[in-house]
C-alpha positions as semicolon CSV with decimal commas, in nm:
position;residue;x (nm);y (nm);z (nm)
1;M;9,542;5,665;4,128
2;K;9,443;6,008;4,280
3;K;9,277;5,874;4,555
4;E;9,565;5,572;4,650
5;K;9,772;5,846;4,654
6;L;9,580;6,052;4,911
7;I;9,497;5,667;5,155
8;L;9,866;5,627;5,163
9;S;9,989;6,023;5,249
10;F;9,735;5,996;5,498
11;I;9,874;5,641;5,617
12;A;10,198;5,718;5,647
13;T;10,138;6,070;5,838
14;L;9,926;5,850;6,127
15;F;10,257;5,627;6,094
16;G;10,516;5,923;6,095
17;L;10,341;6,089;6,451
18;L;10,312;5,702;6,601
19;V;10,698;5,665;6,582
20;A;10,748;6,073;6,674
21;G;10,526;6,010;6,978
22;I;10,674;5,675;7,072
23;A;10,977;5,817;7,037
24;F;10,918;6,117;7,264
25;Y;10,805;5,877;7,553
26;L;11,081;5,674;7,561
27;F;11,301;5,990;7,579
28;Q;11,110;6,134;7,836
29;T;11,120;5,826;8,064
30;T;11,464;5,763;8,073
31;K;11,570;6,118;8,166
32;I;11,685;6,146;8,512
33;V;11,692;6,438;8,719
34;P;11,966;6,498;8,971
35;N;11,882;6,578;9,304
36;T;12,158;6,881;9,306
37;T;11,946;7,085;9,060
38;T;11,587;7,050;9,237
39;K;11,521;7,337;9,519
40;T;11,308;7,404;9,816
41;V;11,096;7,668;9,760
42;S;10,955;7,811;10,186
43;I;10,726;8,070;10,163
44;A;10,682;8,294;10,491
45;S;10,350;8,393;10,602
46;P;10,323;8,802;10,554
47;T;10,338;9,000;10,863
48;P;10,060;9,257;10,900
49;T;10,175;9,612;10,885
50;G;10,089;9,867;11,162
51;S;9,804;10,104;11,130
52;P;9,973;10,433;11,060
53;S;10,030;10,716;11,357
54;I;9,851;10,966;11,129
55;S;9,524;11,032;11,081
56;L;9,325;11,245;10,777
57;T;8,947;11,347;10,784
58;L;8,769;11,521;10,540
59;D;8,492;11,718;10,609
60;R;8,451;11,882;10,334
61;P;8,384;11,825;10,000
62;K;8,204;11,535;9,964
63;D;8,301;11,239;9,709
64;E;8,162;11,213;9,355
65;G;7,999;11,557;9,457
66;V;7,887;11,810;9,170
67;V;7,905;12,170;9,202
68;D;7,840;12,453;9,036
69;S;8,125;12,733;9,197
70;K;8,452;12,736;9,021
71;T;8,614;12,754;9,398
72;L;8,544;12,488;9,630
73;V;8,637;12,460;9,970
74;V;8,870;12,193;10,104
75;S;8,848;12,122;10,513
76;G;8,932;11,859;10,755
77;K;9,094;11,754;11,017
78;T;9,467;11,550;11,113
79;Q;9,685;11,597;11,355
80;S;9,842;11,947;11,476
81;N;10,210;11,872;11,373
82;A;10,149;11,700;11,043
83;V;10,162;11,915;10,701
84;V;9,881;11,916;10,439
85;V;9,926;11,869;10,075
86;V;9,559;11,967;9,850
87;L;9,660;11,845;9,479
88;T;9,435;11,955;9,218
89;D;9,478;11,863;8,839
90;S;9,604;12,232;8,814
91;S;9,725;12,368;9,178
92;E;9,898;12,222;9,452
93;D;9,876;12,387;9,860
94;V;10,058;12,346;10,123
95;I;9,899;12,408;10,433
96;T;9,998;12,385;10,780
97;P;9,683;12,281;11,015
98;S;9,608;12,505;11,363
99;A;9,684;12,352;11,694
100;K;9,406;12,145;11,697
101;G;9,456;11,962;11,350
102;N;9,182;12,165;11,190
103;F;9,286;12,296;10,787
104;S;9,110;12,493;10,536
105;T;9,176;12,608;10,193
106;T;9,042;12,703;9,880
107;V;9,086;12,513;9,528
108;N;8,994;12,620;9,210
109;L;8,844;12,405;8,981
110;D;8,842;12,280;8,584
111;E;8,584;12,241;8,377
112;G;8,428;11,865;8,428
113;Q;8,605;11,567;8,638
114;N;8,845;11,694;8,892
115;I;8,985;11,434;9,102
116;L;9,118;11,608;9,424
117;E;9,396;11,431;9,664
118;V;9,413;11,563;10,068
119;I;9,789;11,425;10,138
120;S;9,875;11,462;10,565
121;I;10,284;11,415;10,597
122;A;10,394;11,362;10,949
123;P;10,685;11,461;11,064
124;N;10,810;11,130;11,074
125;G;10,757;11,056;10,731
126;E;10,418;10,860;10,740
127;S;10,167;10,941;10,503
128;V;9,768;10,927;10,450
129;T;9,611;10,980;10,145
130;S;9,231;11,070;10,067
131;K;9,107;11,068;9,684
132;K;8,769;11,273;9,633
133;T;8,623;11,304;9,275
134;I;8,459;11,682;9,235
135;T;8,247;11,745;8,913
136;Y;8,231;12,113;8,785
137;S;7,903;12,177;8,631
138;Q;7,685;12,520;8,543
139;E;7,413;12,302;8,365
140;E;7,117;12,344;8,516
141;F;6,971;12,006;8,669
């Protein structure tokens, strides 16, 4: 008796799924999409942006360097009329470059890894950023 109920339940489930599948198929095939709701999408090709008119070259420090001194000299070259901003986790310095565009400053480092970000900003608002990772450690290698 139990076996017959199990087989009958299985057959009824398969029959129900078959009827539901056929009904769904018929519903989908009779569905009509009006042309007014279809929209055409056009993708414009991107135009390349020109390179910025400002440049930034960092002479010191080297990226991913390990130093044993708490103070670090940051120096480089940019446009003479630009403003240079040197950012660390604990300080912000604003520098005006020399007439030739050279700049130099010292920053204090925290123990461990420090992210040094140097930003050169032109008078027209364009900017160039350079990031360096410097590790300060007093351990002997």
